[in-house]
C-alpha positions in Angstrom: 38.8 67.2 108.4 36.3 69.9 108.9 35.8 70.4 105.2 34.8 66.7 104.8 32.4 66.8 107.7 30.8 69.9 106.4 30.5 68.2 102.8 29.0 65.1 104.3 26.5 67.2 106.3 25.4 69.2 103.3 25.1 66.0 101.3 22.8 64.5 103.9 20.7 67.7 104.2 20.3 67.8 100.4 19.3 64.2 100.2 16.9 64.6 103.0 15.3 67.7 101.3 14.8 65.7 98.1 13.2 62.7 99.7 10.8 65.0 101.8 9.7 66.6 98.6 8.8 63.5 96.7 5.3 63.1 96.0 3.0 60.6 94.5 0.0 60.9 92.4 -3.2 59.8 93.7 -5.3 57.5 91.6 -8.1 58.9 89.4 -11.4 58.8 91.3 -13.8 56.1 90.2 -16.4 57.3 87.7 -19.5 58.3 89.2 -22.4 56.0 88.6 -25.0 57.1 86.1 -28.6 57.2 87.1 -30.3 54.5 84.9 -33.0 57.2 83.9 -30.3 59.7 82.7 -30.4 62.1 81.2 -32.7 63.7 83.9 -34.7 66.8 83.1 -34.1 69.8 85.5 -32.7 73.1 85.9 -29.1 72.7 84.9 -26.7 75.2 86.4 -23.7 73.8 84.5 -22.2 76.4 82.1 -21.4 75.0 78.5 -17.7 75.1 79.5 -18.3 73.0 82.7 -20.3 70.6 80.8 -17.4 70.3 78.2 -14.9 69.8 81.1 -17.0 67.1 82.6 -17.1 65.2 79.4 -13.2 65.6 78.8 -12.7 64.5 82.4 -14.5 61.2 81.7 -12.6 60.5 78.5 -14.4 62.4 75.7 -12.2 64.6 73.3 -13.0 66.9 70.6 -16.2 67.9 72.3 -18.3 69.9 69.7 -20.6 72.8 70.6 -23.1 71.9 73.3 -26.7 73.2 73.4 -29.1 73.1 76.2 -32.4 71.6 75.3 -35.8 72.4 76.7 -35.3 70.0 79.5 -32.0 71.7 80.7 -29.8 68.8 79.3 -26.5 69.8 77.5 -26.3 67.9 74.2 -23.6 67.7 71.5 -21.0 65.5 69.9 -17.6 64.2 71.1 -15.1 61.5 70.2 -14.5 58.4 72.4 -12.3 55.4 71.3 -12.1 56.7 67.9 -15.7 57.2 67.1 -17.8 60.2 67.1 -20.8 59.8 69.5 -23.7 62.0 70.7 -23.3 62.9 74.4 -25.7 64.4 77.1 -25.0 65.9 80.4 -27.8 66.4 82.8 -28.2 68.8 85.8 -26.8 66.1 88.0 -23.6 65.7 85.7 -24.8 62.4 84.3 -23.2 61.7 81.2 -25.0 59.6 78.6 -24.1 58.3 74.9 -26.7 58.0 72.3 
């Protein structure tokens, strides 16, 4: 009898632990609204890697080499929806397609 009670207690504790550790993933945040005047000139503190990550987080893939122009805007190419596009990332993180 004690063995049965102990087995039931262990089973309950194990089940509770599994339930307590269950997690859910939160939905992806809504895309940030792009300034209608983007890309905006300004002192860009993003590194090339950060600009590339921003593009990838927003659905772009195969991001090519990015170069910063005289206005502080990162520019390059990337793939989106099966097409190669020219993209820009300004100092505020606005992404524009050309």
